[in-house]
Backbone as XML, in Angstrom:
<?xml version="1.0"?>
<chain id="A" units="angstrom">
  <residue number="1" name="MET">
    <atom name="N" x="0.830" y="-1.135" z="0.014"/>
    <atom name="CA" x="-0.145" y="0.017" z="-0.261"/>
    <atom name="C" x="0.691" y="1.053" z="0.139"/>
  </residue>
  <residue number="2" name="VAL">
    <atom name="N" x="1.786" y="1.050" z="0.913"/>
    <atom name="CA" x="2.504" y="2.473" z="0.894"/>
    <atom name="C" x="3.574" y="2.972" z="-0.617"/>
  </residue>
  <residue number="3" name="GLY">
    <atom name="N" x="4.022" y="1.465" z="-1.541"/>
    <atom name="CA" x="4.305" y="2.028" z="-2.333"/>
    <atom name="C" x="3.697" y="2.160" z="-3.477"/>
  </residue>
  <residue number="4" name="THR">
    <atom name="N" x="2.429" y="1.961" z="-3.561"/>
    <atom name="CA" x="1.212" y="2.412" z="-4.265"/>
    <atom name="C" x="1.048" y="3.716" z="-4.067"/>
  </residue>
  <residue number="5" name="VAL">
    <atom name="N" x="0.895" y="4.320" z="-2.870"/>
    <atom name="CA" x="0.767" y="6.032" z="-2.602"/>
    <atom name="C" x="1.975" y="6.566" z="-3.081"/>
  </residue>
  <residue number="6" name="ILE">
    <atom name="N" x="2.833" y="5.790" z="-3.043"/>
    <atom name="CA" x="4.246" y="6.628" z="-3.432"/>
    <atom name="C" x="4.413" y="6.763" z="-4.731"/>
  </residue>
  <residue number="7" name="LEU">
    <atom name="N" x="3.778" y="6.007" z="-5.559"/>
    <atom name="CA" x="3.951" y="5.729" z="-6.782"/>
    <atom name="C" x="2.756" y="6.802" z="-7.434"/>
  </residue>
  <residue number="8" name="VAL">
    <atom name="N" x="1.461" y="6.675" z="-6.793"/>
    <atom name="CA" x="0.352" y="7.782" z="-7.228"/>
    <atom name="C" x="0.819" y="9.288" z="-6.850"/>
  </residue>
  <residue number="9" name="CYS">
    <atom name="N" x="1.990" y="9.473" z="-5.929"/>
    <atom name="CA" x="2.453" y="10.693" z="-5.647"/>
    <atom name="C" x="3.438" y="11.259" z="-6.796"/>
  </residue>
  <residue number="10" name="CYS">
    <atom name="N" x="3.923" y="10.222" z="-7.238"/>
    <atom name="CA" x="5.200" y="10.328" z="-8.081"/>
    <atom name="C" x="4.331" y="10.863" z="-9.473"/>
  </residue>
  <residue number="11" name="ILE">
    <atom name="N" x="3.303" y="10.181" z="-9.749"/>
    <atom name="CA" x="2.410" y="10.311" z="-10.823"/>
    <atom name="C" x="1.909" y="11.566" z="-10.747"/>
  </residue>
  <residue number="12" name="ILE">
    <atom name="N" x="1.254" y="12.327" z="-9.565"/>
    <atom name="CA" x="0.629" y="13.466" z="-9.479"/>
    <atom name="C" x="1.504" y="14.472" z="-9.760"/>
  </residue>
  <residue number="13" name="VAL">
    <atom name="N" x="2.601" y="14.254" z="-9.521"/>
    <atom name="CA" x="3.714" y="15.037" z="-9.605"/>
    <atom name="C" x="4.089" y="15.483" z="-11.135"/>
  </residue>
  <residue number="14" name="LEU">
    <atom name="N" x="4.238" y="14.551" z="-12.174"/>
    <atom name="CA" x="4.601" y="14.605" z="-13.372"/>
    <atom name="C" x="3.302" y="14.721" z="-14.124"/>
  </residue>
  <residue number="15" name="ILE">
    <atom name="N" x="1.680" y="14.494" z="-13.713"/>
    <atom name="CA" x="1.023" y="15.190" z="-14.197"/>
    <atom name="C" x="1.062" y="16.842" z="-14.383"/>
  </residue>
  <residue number="16" name="ASN">
    <atom name="N" x="1.294" y="17.479" z="-13.265"/>
    <atom name="CA" x="1.315" y="18.597" z="-12.795"/>
    <atom name="C" x="2.077" y="19.380" z="-13.483"/>
  </residue>
  <residue number="17" name="ILE">
    <atom name="N" x="3.326" y="18.853" z="-13.891"/>
    <atom name="CA" x="4.444" y="19.706" z="-14.501"/>
    <atom name="C" x="4.200" y="20.314" z="-15.730"/>
  </residue>
  <residue number="18" name="PRO">
    <atom name="N" x="3.459" y="19.923" z="-16.614"/>
    <atom name="CA" x="3.383" y="20.685" z="-17.845"/>
    <atom name="C" x="2.048" y="21.667" z="-17.409"/>
  </residue>
  <residue number="19" name="PHE">
    <atom name="N" x="1.172" y="21.202" z="-16.637"/>
    <atom name="CA" x="-0.016" y="22.160" z="-16.152"/>
    <atom name="C" x="0.749" y="23.643" z="-15.125"/>
  </residue>
  <residue number="20" name="GLY">
    <atom name="N" x="1.827" y="23.333" z="-14.640"/>
    <atom name="CA" x="2.343" y="24.363" z="-14.099"/>
    <atom name="C" x="2.939" y="25.218" z="-14.633"/>
  </residue>
  <residue number="21" name="TYR">
    <atom name="N" x="3.697" y="24.613" z="-15.884"/>
    <atom name="CA" x="4.341" y="25.485" z="-16.651"/>
    <atom name="C" x="3.565" y="26.348" z="-17.615"/>
  </residue>
  <residue number="22" name="LEU">
    <atom name="N" x="2.196" y="25.698" z="-18.109"/>
    <atom name="CA" x="1.374" y="26.613" z="-18.758"/>
    <atom name="C" x="0.701" y="27.924" z="-17.771"/>
  </residue>
  <residue number="23" name="ARG">
    <atom name="N" x="0.636" y="27.181" z="-16.405"/>
    <atom name="CA" x="-0.079" y="28.192" z="-15.345"/>
    <atom name="C" x="0.835" y="29.584" z="-15.170"/>
  </residue>
  <residue number="24" name="ASP">
    <atom name="N" x="2.298" y="29.183" z="-15.386"/>
    <atom name="CA" x="3.486" y="30.414" z="-15.208"/>
    <atom name="C" x="3.352" y="31.484" z="-16.233"/>
  </residue>
  <residue number="25" name="LYS">
    <atom name="N" x="2.911" y="30.960" z="-17.129"/>
    <atom name="CA" x="2.779" y="31.803" z="-18.486"/>
    <atom name="C" x="1.552" y="32.754" z="-18.695"/>
  </residue>
  <residue number="26" name="GLN">
    <atom name="N" x="0.819" y="32.534" z="-17.761"/>
    <atom name="CA" x="-0.725" y="33.102" z="-17.918"/>
    <atom name="C" x="-0.702" y="34.265" z="-17.017"/>
  </residue>
  <residue number="27" name="ALA">
    <atom name="N" x="-1.560" y="35.401" z="-16.943"/>
    <atom name="CA" x="-2.013" y="36.480" z="-16.046"/>
    <atom name="C" x="-2.473" y="35.703" z="-14.859"/>
  </residue>
  <residue number="28" name="LYS">
    <atom name="N" x="-2.277" y="35.704" z="-13.786"/>
    <atom name="CA" x="-2.813" y="35.451" z="-12.464"/>
    <atom name="C" x="-4.307" y="35.551" z="-12.541"/>
  </residue>
  <residue number="29" name="PHE">
    <atom name="N" x="-4.938" y="34.511" z="-12.141"/>
    <atom name="CA" x="-6.340" y="34.368" z="-11.888"/>
    <atom name="C" x="-7.221" y="34.764" z="-13.381"/>
  </residue>
  <residue number="30" name="SER">
    <atom name="N" x="-6.549" y="34.290" z="-14.364"/>
    <atom name="CA" x="-7.220" y="34.869" z="-15.425"/>
    <atom name="C" x="-7.783" y="33.377" z="-16.037"/>
  </residue>
  <residue number="31" name="LEU">
    <atom name="N" x="-8.402" y="33.444" z="-17.217"/>
    <atom name="CA" x="-9.505" y="32.071" z="-17.145"/>
    <atom name="C" x="-8.063" y="30.790" z="-17.647"/>
  </residue>
  <residue number="32" name="LEU">
    <atom name="N" x="-7.228" y="31.188" z="-18.498"/>
    <atom name="CA" x="-6.439" y="29.951" z="-18.798"/>
    <atom name="C" x="-5.704" y="29.786" z="-17.586"/>
  </residue>
  <residue number="33" name="TRP">
    <atom name="N" x="-5.186" y="30.625" z="-16.747"/>
    <atom name="CA" x="-4.463" y="30.422" z="-15.510"/>
    <atom name="C" x="-5.512" y="29.415" z="-14.518"/>
  </residue>
  <residue number="34" name="PHE">
    <atom name="N" x="-6.905" y="29.697" z="-14.192"/>
    <atom name="CA" x="-7.694" y="28.692" z="-14.028"/>
    <atom name="C" x="-8.144" y="27.464" z="-14.244"/>
  </residue>
  <residue number="35" name="VAL">
    <atom name="N" x="-8.093" y="27.242" z="-15.615"/>
    <atom name="CA" x="-7.966" y="25.929" z="-16.232"/>
    <atom name="C" x="-6.415" y="25.316" z="-15.990"/>
  </residue>
  <residue number="36" name="ALA">
    <atom name="N" x="-5.490" y="25.854" z="-15.951"/>
    <atom name="CA" x="-4.197" y="25.042" z="-16.093"/>
    <atom name="C" x="-3.969" y="24.768" z="-14.304"/>
  </residue>
  <residue number="37" name="VAL">
    <atom name="N" x="-4.609" y="25.528" z="-13.736"/>
    <atom name="CA" x="-4.596" y="24.960" z="-11.918"/>
    <atom name="C" x="-5.688" y="23.674" z="-11.615"/>
  </residue>
  <residue number="38" name="HIS">
    <atom name="N" x="-6.790" y="23.847" z="-12.506"/>
    <atom name="CA" x="-7.754" y="23.031" z="-11.986"/>
    <atom name="C" x="-8.006" y="22.153" z="-12.968"/>
  </residue>
  <residue number="39" name="THR">
    <atom name="N" x="-7.886" y="22.115" z="-14.164"/>
    <atom name="CA" x="-7.787" y="20.831" z="-14.777"/>
    <atom name="C" x="-7.362" y="19.562" z="-14.505"/>
  </residue>
  <residue number="40" name="PRO">
    <atom name="N" x="-5.696" y="19.474" z="-13.681"/>
    <atom name="CA" x="-5.257" y="18.334" z="-13.386"/>
    <atom name="C" x="-5.978" y="17.686" z="-12.524"/>
  </residue>
  <residue number="41" name="VAL">
    <atom name="N" x="-6.961" y="18.353" z="-11.574"/>
    <atom name="CA" x="-7.566" y="17.351" z="-10.374"/>
    <atom name="C" x="-8.504" y="16.398" z="-10.897"/>
  </residue>
  <residue number="42" name="PHE">
    <atom name="N" x="-9.047" y="16.312" z="-12.301"/>
    <atom name="CA" x="-9.719" y="15.078" z="-13.071"/>
    <atom name="C" x="-8.615" y="13.945" z="-13.127"/>
  </residue>
  <residue number="43" name="PHE">
    <atom name="N" x="-7.244" y="14.299" z="-13.298"/>
    <atom name="CA" x="-6.552" y="13.467" z="-13.477"/>
    <atom name="C" x="-5.928" y="12.746" z="-12.463"/>
  </residue>
  <residue number="44" name="VAL">
    <atom name="N" x="-5.695" y="13.537" z="-11.332"/>
    <atom name="CA" x="-5.383" y="13.145" z="-10.285"/>
    <atom name="C" x="-6.563" y="12.271" z="-9.487"/>
  </residue>
  <residue number="45" name="ILE">
    <atom name="N" x="-7.772" y="12.674" z="-9.874"/>
    <atom name="CA" x="-8.424" y="11.865" z="-9.059"/>
    <atom name="C" x="-8.721" y="10.348" z="-9.990"/>
  </residue>
  <residue number="46" name="GLY">
    <atom name="N" x="-8.667" y="10.162" z="-11.269"/>
    <atom name="CA" x="-8.663" y="9.375" z="-11.946"/>
    <atom name="C" x="-7.561" y="8.375" z="-11.720"/>
  </residue>
  <residue number="47" name="THR">
    <atom name="N" x="-6.244" y="8.902" z="-11.567"/>
    <atom name="CA" x="-4.959" y="8.040" z="-11.103"/>
    <atom name="C" x="-5.425" y="7.580" z="-9.641"/>
  </residue>
  <residue number="48" name="LYS">
    <atom name="N" x="-5.859" y="8.141" z="-8.588"/>
    <atom name="CA" x="-6.012" y="7.747" z="-7.630"/>
    <atom name="C" x="-6.913" y="6.463" z="-7.509"/>
  </residue>
  <residue number="49" name="TYR">
    <atom name="N" x="-7.938" y="6.601" z="-8.737"/>
    <atom name="CA" x="-9.576" y="5.762" z="-9.074"/>
    <atom name="C" x="-8.566" y="4.138" z="-9.735"/>
  </residue>
  <residue number="50" name="MET">
    <atom name="N" x="-8.071" y="4.855" z="-10.301"/>
    <atom name="CA" x="-7.347" y="3.498" z="-11.156"/>
    <atom name="C" x="-6.097" y="2.664" z="-10.183"/>
  </residue>
  <residue number="51" name="PHE">
    <atom name="N" x="-5.382" y="3.630" z="-9.364"/>
    <atom name="CA" x="-4.469" y="2.511" z="-8.564"/>
    <atom name="C" x="-5.382" y="2.109" z="-7.286"/>
  </residue>
  <residue number="52" name="ASN">
    <atom name="N" x="-6.605" y="2.579" z="-7.202"/>
    <atom name="CA" x="-7.616" y="1.961" z="-6.144"/>
    <atom name="C" x="-6.773" y="2.527" z="-4.907"/>
  </residue>
  <residue number="53" name="VAL">
    <atom name="N" x="-6.392" y="3.862" z="-4.824"/>
    <atom name="CA" x="-6.148" y="4.402" z="-3.351"/>
    <atom name="C" x="-6.961" y="5.094" z="-2.697"/>
  </residue>
  <residue number="54" name="SER">
    <atom name="N" x="-7.391" y="5.146" z="-1.510"/>
    <atom name="CA" x="-8.584" y="5.709" z="-0.693"/>
    <atom name="C" x="-7.644" y="7.216" z="-0.275"/>
  </residue>
  <residue number="55" name="THR">
    <atom name="N" x="-8.203" y="8.279" z="0.184"/>
    <atom name="CA" x="-8.283" y="9.089" z="0.729"/>
    <atom name="C" x="-8.277" y="9.133" z="1.543"/>
  </residue>
  <residue number="56" name="THR">
    <atom name="N" x="-7.355" y="9.172" z="2.689"/>
    <atom name="CA" x="-7.466" y="9.073" z="4.256"/>
    <atom name="C" x="-6.439" y="10.274" z="4.860"/>
  </residue>
  <residue number="57" name="LEU">
    <atom name="N" x="-6.586" y="10.374" z="6.168"/>
    <atom name="CA" x="-6.099" y="11.400" z="6.777"/>
    <atom name="C" x="-4.462" y="11.656" z="6.621"/>
  </residue>
  <residue number="58" name="VAL">
    <atom name="N" x="-3.992" y="10.476" z="6.479"/>
    <atom name="CA" x="-2.558" y="10.112" z="5.842"/>
    <atom name="C" x="-2.231" y="10.825" z="4.829"/>
  </residue>
  <residue number="59" name="THR">
    <atom name="N" x="-2.962" y="10.238" z="3.520"/>
    <atom name="CA" x="-2.871" y="10.603" z="2.208"/>
    <atom name="C" x="-2.845" y="11.901" z="1.795"/>
  </residue>
  <residue number="60" name="LEU">
    <atom name="N" x="-4.072" y="12.206" z="2.124"/>
    <atom name="CA" x="-4.614" y="13.456" z="1.878"/>
    <atom name="C" x="-3.196" y="14.285" z="1.428"/>
  </residue>
  <residue number="61" name="PRO">
    <atom name="N" x="-2.654" y="14.811" z="2.715"/>
    <atom name="CA" x="-1.792" y="15.635" z="2.681"/>
    <atom name="C" x="-0.563" y="15.214" z="1.531"/>
  </residue>
  <residue number="62" name="LEU">
    <atom name="N" x="-0.256" y="14.013" z="1.721"/>
    <atom name="CA" x="0.803" y="13.535" z="0.638"/>
    <atom name="C" x="0.497" y="13.697" z="-0.950"/>
  </residue>
  <residue number="63" name="PHE">
    <atom name="N" x="-1.005" y="14.002" z="-1.255"/>
    <atom name="CA" x="-1.504" y="14.049" z="-2.522"/>
    <atom name="C" x="-1.564" y="15.632" z="-2.875"/>
  </residue>
  <residue number="64" name="PHE">
    <atom name="N" x="-1.690" y="16.497" z="-1.666"/>
    <atom name="CA" x="-1.689" y="17.497" z="-1.509"/>
    <atom name="C" x="-0.381" y="18.277" z="-1.839"/>
  </residue>
  <residue number="65" name="ILE">
    <atom name="N" x="0.234" y="17.677" z="-1.492"/>
    <atom name="CA" x="1.975" y="18.352" z="-1.848"/>
    <atom name="C" x="2.477" y="17.989" z="-3.026"/>
  </residue>
  <residue number="66" name="ALA">
    <atom name="N" x="2.064" y="16.425" z="-3.202"/>
    <atom name="CA" x="2.556" y="15.696" z="-4.627"/>
    <atom name="C" x="1.802" y="17.388" z="-5.856"/>
  </residue>
  <residue number="67" name="TYR">
    <atom name="N" x="0.757" y="17.610" z="-5.898"/>
    <atom name="CA" x="0.075" y="18.180" z="-6.787"/>
    <atom name="C" x="0.696" y="19.404" z="-6.805"/>
  </residue>
  <residue number="68" name="PHE">
    <atom name="N" x="0.948" y="20.476" z="-5.841"/>
    <atom name="CA" x="1.770" y="21.698" z="-5.587"/>
    <atom name="C" x="3.287" y="21.422" z="-5.786"/>
  </residue>
  <residue number="69" name="LEU">
    <atom name="N" x="3.729" y="20.723" z="-5.549"/>
    <atom name="CA" x="5.103" y="20.014" z="-6.113"/>
    <atom name="C" x="5.146" y="20.080" z="-7.094"/>
  </residue>
  <residue number="70" name="GLY">
    <atom name="N" x="4.399" y="19.317" z="-8.518"/>
    <atom name="CA" x="4.038" y="19.536" z="-9.674"/>
    <atom name="C" x="4.083" y="20.578" z="-10.257"/>
  </residue>
  <residue number="71" name="GLN">
    <atom name="N" x="2.846" y="21.570" z="-9.949"/>
    <atom name="CA" x="2.543" y="22.760" z="-10.206"/>
    <atom name="C" x="3.776" y="24.039" z="-10.068"/>
  </residue>
  <residue number="72" name="TYR">
    <atom name="N" x="4.596" y="23.507" z="-8.669"/>
    <atom name="CA" x="5.586" y="24.868" z="-8.939"/>
    <atom name="C" x="7.055" y="24.023" z="-9.496"/>
  </residue>
  <residue number="73" name="PHE">
    <atom name="N" x="7.347" y="23.263" z="-10.034"/>
    <atom name="CA" x="8.632" y="22.717" z="-10.479"/>
    <atom name="C" x="7.986" y="23.030" z="-12.359"/>
  </residue>
  <residue number="74" name="GLY">
    <atom name="N" x="6.756" y="22.874" z="-12.646"/>
    <atom name="CA" x="6.197" y="23.315" z="-13.851"/>
    <atom name="C" x="6.484" y="24.725" z="-14.180"/>
  </residue>
  <residue number="75" name="GLY">
    <atom name="N" x="6.220" y="25.566" z="-13.155"/>
    <atom name="CA" x="6.532" y="26.902" z="-13.189"/>
    <atom name="C" x="7.918" y="27.342" z="-13.490"/>
  </residue>
  <residue number="76" name="LYS">
    <atom name="N" x="8.932" y="26.526" z="-12.676"/>
    <atom name="CA" x="10.168" y="27.072" z="-12.450"/>
    <atom name="C" x="11.096" y="26.453" z="-14.338"/>
  </residue>
  <residue number="77" name="ILE">
    <atom name="N" x="10.347" y="25.709" z="-15.016"/>
    <atom name="CA" x="10.683" y="25.101" z="-16.237"/>
    <atom name="C" x="10.690" y="26.820" z="-17.197"/>
  </residue>
  <residue number="78" name="LYS">
    <atom name="N" x="12.183" y="26.725" z="-17.663"/>
    <atom name="CA" x="12.311" y="27.504" z="-18.631"/>
    <atom name="C" x="12.992" y="26.920" z="-19.949"/>
  </residue>
  <residue number="79" name="LEU">
    <atom name="N" x="12.158" y="27.029" z="-20.860"/>
    <atom name="CA" x="12.577" y="26.257" z="-22.125"/>
    <atom name="C" x="13.855" y="26.930" z="-22.762"/>
  </residue>
  <residue number="80" name="THR">
    <atom name="N" x="14.324" y="28.123" z="-22.454"/>
    <atom name="CA" x="15.644" y="28.513" z="-23.023"/>
    <atom name="C" x="16.653" y="28.065" z="-22.577"/>
  </residue>
  <residue number="81" name="GLN">
    <atom name="N" x="16.674" y="27.930" z="-21.085"/>
    <atom name="CA" x="17.720" y="27.192" z="-20.283"/>
    <atom name="C" x="17.910" y="25.890" z="-21.240"/>
  </residue>
  <residue number="82" name="LEU">
    <atom name="N" x="16.473" y="25.129" z="-21.038"/>
    <atom name="CA" x="16.842" y="23.381" z="-21.643"/>
    <atom name="C" x="17.421" y="23.520" z="-23.061"/>
  </residue>
  <residue number="83" name="CYS">
    <atom name="N" x="16.902" y="24.329" z="-24.073"/>
    <atom name="CA" x="17.397" y="24.551" z="-25.113"/>
    <atom name="C" x="19.071" y="25.073" z="-25.121"/>
  </residue>
  <residue number="84" name="THR">
    <atom name="N" x="19.743" y="26.018" z="-24.261"/>
    <atom name="CA" x="20.723" y="26.322" z="-24.397"/>
    <atom name="C" x="22.014" y="24.903" z="-23.919"/>
  </residue>
  <residue number="85" name="CYS">
    <atom name="N" x="21.311" y="24.226" z="-23.362"/>
    <atom name="CA" x="21.902" y="22.891" z="-22.638"/>
    <atom name="C" x="22.191" y="22.092" z="-23.650"/>
  </residue>
  <residue number="86" name="PHE">
    <atom name="N" x="21.083" y="21.724" z="-24.228"/>
    <atom name="CA" x="21.398" y="21.091" z="-25.516"/>
    <atom name="C" x="22.018" y="21.451" z="-26.742"/>
  </residue>
  <residue number="87" name="LYS">
    <atom name="N" x="21.972" y="22.345" z="-26.751"/>
    <atom name="CA" x="22.936" y="22.985" z="-27.994"/>
    <atom name="C" x="24.590" y="23.073" z="-27.723"/>
  </residue>
  <residue number="88" name="ASN">
    <atom name="N" x="24.811" y="23.074" z="-26.642"/>
    <atom name="CA" x="26.057" y="22.872" z="-25.891"/>
    <atom name="C" x="26.611" y="21.559" z="-26.029"/>
  </residue>
  <residue number="89" name="GLU">
    <atom name="N" x="25.761" y="20.518" z="-26.037"/>
    <atom name="CA" x="26.282" y="19.272" z="-26.132"/>
    <atom name="C" x="26.567" y="18.729" z="-27.852"/>
  </residue>
  <residue number="90" name="PHE">
    <atom name="N" x="25.822" y="19.223" z="-28.498"/>
    <atom name="CA" x="25.905" y="18.779" z="-29.883"/>
    <atom name="C" x="27.036" y="19.999" z="-30.606"/>
  </residue>
</chain>
């Protein structure tokens, strides 16, 4: 059970990274910002359902932390930095 919860948390972080990137590029509280913040909730619920993980007082904080970590990491991604790293390798 613990391994499943950790796996679901990792998937939640990965789901939220692209949405965090989109959220960071929008004006705060705009329609697209709202969509980028709330759309992943449906994917998170589906992931929890797919892995049959219930929400308890122990797992709920873990899921919240994973959700906001994914949003945070996605907001910190700068594609120009990634592109310059790949250009130096080739």
